N, C-alpha and C positions, 0 to 999 in steps of 0.2 A: 404458450411459449411467445405466443404474438405481442403479449403485452412486454415480455422481456426485450424482445427484439425492438419494439416502437420507444423504449426506454433508453437501450444502448444507441439506436439511431439519433435520437434527439440530443443524447449527451455530445456525440459527434458532431453534429450539426450546430448546436449552440458553442461548442469548443471553437469551430470556425468562426461562427457570424460575430460571435462576441468578442472574438480575439481581434478580428478584424475591425469591429467597430472601435473598440478601446485603442488599438493601434492607431487609429485616425484621429481619436480625442488626445492621444499622446502626441501626435505629430510624429509618428511613424518609428520613434524611439523603443528600444525594448529596454526596458528595467524591472526592478524587482517591485515597484508599485503598480505598474502594469500589468505584472504577473498576477500579484494578488488580485487585482480587481477583476480580471477576466477569468480568472480559477472560481475565484467566489462568485461570482454572477452566474457561470456557466453551470456550477455545480447546483445554485440555489433553483436554476429553471429546471433543472431535471429532476431534483429532489422532490420540486412543489408538482411535477408532472406524473412522477412515481406515486405519490401520495395520493393525488387525484383517481388514478387508476386504480390503485388498491381499495379506496373508499367506495369507488363505483361496483367494483366486483364482489366486495364483501360487506358492504354497508357500514363497516368498521374499521378504525384503526387499531383495535387492540392487540391483534395478533403482532403487530410489527413494531419497531423501534422501542426497544424495551430500556429504559434508562433508570434502572434499579440501583439505588445505592446498597440495598441488603445485598446483591450478588456481588459487590466489589470485593472480591478476595486477593488481598494483597500477596498471599501465598501462591496461588496459581497465576496471578501476574508475574512474579518473581521467577516462577517455573517457565511462562512463557517467554521471558528475556533469556533463559538459560537454553530452551530450546532454539529460540532465534538464533544465538550465537552458534550453537553446534550445527544447524540448519545451513548457515553462511558458510562453514567449514567443509559440509558433506557437499555442498553443489558447487564449491570452487572448480573441481576438475569440468564438470559439465558447463560452467560459465566460460572456461577458458579454451571450449571449443570454437567460440564465437570469436570474430574479428575485434582485438583492443580497441579499434579507431571508433566504434559503435559506443563504446562504454566510456572512452575517454570522451568523446562529444557530450554524453550526458554529464559526466562529472563536471565539464567545463561549463554547464547551464546551472549547477548547484553553487550557492552562495552561501557564506555562513554570515552575511551582513543584513541588517534590516528587514526590509520586506519580505525578499527571497527566503530569509531564514524563518520568518513569521510564518510565512505561507508553508513550508515543508514540513515545520516542528509543530505547527497550531492547525491552521485552516485545513491541510491535506488529512490528518487524521480524523478530524470532525466530520469534515463533508463526505469523506472516502467510506468513512465507516457507517455513517448514516446510511449511505445508499447502498453499499454493496454486502454489509451485514444486516443492516438496521430494518433493510426495506427488502433486497434481493433475495437473499440469504434467509430469511424470516418466511418472506412469501413461498419460497421454493421448499421450504421445511416442511410448511404447512400441506403443500400438495404432495411433495414426492417424499420427505423423509429427511432425518437431519444428512445423512451421507450424501444424498444427492445436493441437498441445499449446500454444503459445505463446499462439495468439490466444483459445482456449477458456479456459485459466486466467487470462489477462489480463481477459477481457471477467466472468469470474464475480468477480476480485480488485476489478474497479471497480464492479461492482452491489453487492457487499455495503459499500460505503460509504454507500449511500443516497440522498443529494442529488445531482442531476444535474451540478452542478459537479464534484464529488468522483468520480461515476462517471466522466464525462470523462477527468478527470485522473487517475485511479487505471488506467483501462484503457490509456491510452498510457504511464503509469508501468510499469504491468506488462509491458507490450511490450518496453521498454528492460530492465528487470530481466531478464524472463523470456529473452532474447535473452543477456544477460549469464552467466545461470546455465547455459545451453546450451553455451556456448563454453567456459565455465570448468569445468564439472561441478564445481563448489564452491557449496555453499549459503553459505559465507562470504562471498563476493563479493556474492551477491544481500542478505545480512543488513546487512553494510556500507553498499551504496548505497541501500538502503531505510532505513537508520537516517540516514545523512547527509541525504536528502530529507526524513525527520521533524523532524530538528534544526532545519534550516533552516526547515520551515514553521514550528516552534514559536518560533523566533528572529524570525522576521519578524512572527508575529503579535503579538510584544511590541513591536518595532519599528514597527509600523504603528499602535500605540494612539497615536502622536502625531498630533494633529490636524490636522499639516499631509499627511501620507500616507494617514490612515484613509479608506478606499473609494476611493480613486482608482486608476485604470487606470495600468498602465506608460506607454501613450500620453501619458497626462493627466501622469506626474510628469517624462516627458522633456520634453515641451512641444513642441519642434520637430517639425513632421509628416515633415520629410525625413530629419532623423535616424533617427527611430522608423521611418520605413518601409527605411531601409537595415541597421539592426538586424533589423529582422523578416525581410528577405529574406535575411540572412545568416544567422540562425536556420535557416530554411527549407531553404536549400541544404545546411547543416551536416547538418540530419535525413536 
């Protein structure tokens, strides 16, 4: 576990340091291009460090980062999308327990334009899946088994998102993606599902900017309590 804490510590430190340096290079302004560079650089440093530790401990990288096209299963990816959508319905009451201001702040940081969208839809799925599934989950699975590997990697994946709403959503999303990766042994499956999730979030943030939907829960949008309960029950059973 010492290596795991070292990787997490370096990730947090590199985020702060690289963000500070990139901010200076960009004259103190915060925009999509700055976010893209700082995000990519901090993950590149962390992934390189994690791979170095893995190689030192095991002498090989064969047990981590499985980029297998043979395991790329469209049916399982489709089921992953369905479960991801069902999960968002089921955890909504839990999400609503936290102050909306925190989530509104995160939504204000999500942009559907240019570099910010590229970071969310492409770089985040690639970088995060390599680190959290390809390295951390695989390493933990070898040592502790798949259940512990998926649970711990998902908990860390959720925690790095910061605010409670995203911590909860990230944890449950991590369980779905982690299980998909374990079943398919293909990071491509995990990256695709993660990318679909972020693309939907980016699109919905743009769509929710309409005053009719902004800040409203699914139950409020549906309106009919009976139809909402039936939908919720169906999603819960599906999960």
